[in-house]
Structures are given as C-alpha cells and as structure tokens.
C-alpha positions as CSV (number, residue, x, y, z in Angstrom):
1,M,134.3,111.0,110.8
2,K,135.8,110.8,107.3
3,L,135.1,107.8,105.2
4,P,137.8,105.9,103.5
5,A,138.3,106.7,99.7
6,K,136.7,103.4,98.7
7,H,133.4,104.4,100.4
8,M,133.2,107.9,99.0
9,N,131.0,107.0,96.0
10,Y,128.6,104.9,98.1
11,V,124.9,105.7,97.7
12,S,122.4,103.9,99.8
13,D,119.4,102.0,98.5
14,H,117.0,104.5,100.1
15,T,118.7,107.4,98.4
16,L,118.6,105.7,95.0
17,F,114.9,104.9,95.5
18,I,114.0,108.5,96.3
19,A,116.1,109.8,93.4
20,E,114.3,107.4,91.1
21,L,110.9,108.3,92.5
22,K,111.6,112.0,92.0
23,A,112.8,111.4,88.5
24,K,109.6,109.5,87.6
25,N,107.4,112.2,89.1
26,P,108.9,115.6,89.0
27,A,105.7,117.3,90.2
28,M,105.9,115.4,93.5
29,E,107.9,118.1,95.3
30,E,105.6,120.8,94.2
31,G,102.7,118.8,95.6
32,Q,104.6,118.3,98.9
33,R,105.2,122.1,99.1
34,A,101.5,122.8,98.5
35,G,100.4,120.3,101.1
36,R,102.9,121.8,103.7
37,A,101.5,125.3,102.9
38,L,98.0,124.1,103.4
39,L,98.6,122.4,106.7
40,W,101.5,124.2,108.4
41,D,102.5,127.5,106.8
42,K,100.0,129.8,108.5
43,P,100.2,133.6,108.6
44,P,101.1,135.1,112.0
45,V,98.2,135.9,114.3
46,S,98.0,139.4,115.9
47,L,98.0,139.8,119.6
48,D,94.5,141.2,119.6
49,E,93.3,138.2,117.6
50,Q,95.0,135.8,120.1
51,D,93.3,137.6,123.1
52,R,89.9,137.3,121.3
53,Q,90.4,133.6,120.7
54,M,91.4,132.9,124.3
55,A,88.5,135.0,125.6
56,S,86.0,133.1,123.4
57,A,87.3,129.6,124.1
58,V,84.9,127.3,125.9
59,K,86.2,126.0,129.3
60,Q,86.6,122.2,129.3
61,Q,86.8,119.9,132.3
62,A,90.0,118.0,132.9
63,Y,88.6,114.6,131.9
64,V,86.1,115.1,129.1
65,Y,84.5,111.7,129.2
66,Q,83.4,111.9,132.8
67,N,79.9,113.4,133.5
68,K,79.4,115.7,136.4
69,N,76.7,114.0,138.5
C-alpha cells in the first residue's frame, strides 16, 4: 500500500524517541551488540560434543515436584 504524498514525511513518536535516545547515547548500540553476543551468539557445537552432552544428561521425571513414594 502506497501512502499519499501528504503522509510521506510522517515520522511516528516512537521513531523520534528512538532516534533521540540513540543521539544522546551513541554507545548504546555497541552495548546491545555486546549483550547479544554474550547471551545468544554461541559458537557451533560439534556432533561429538552434542553426543557427550546427551549421554551425560541426568534423566528427570515428567513432573519434577512430585516425589516418588
């Protein structure tokens, strides 16, 4: 859907807020990239390592809060 010419220069309040926030704190994006690398960007695991991890995993019952009496 193409917008009419009178709406082509519209910028939402959210977009303005984010642009202003980035202008005030230029290091914010670098911090976000560092956080992503810390939590999500992991190196690939070899098949041998996957097999070792699966073999060493402790079996867990289906409902962990119920005791076997």
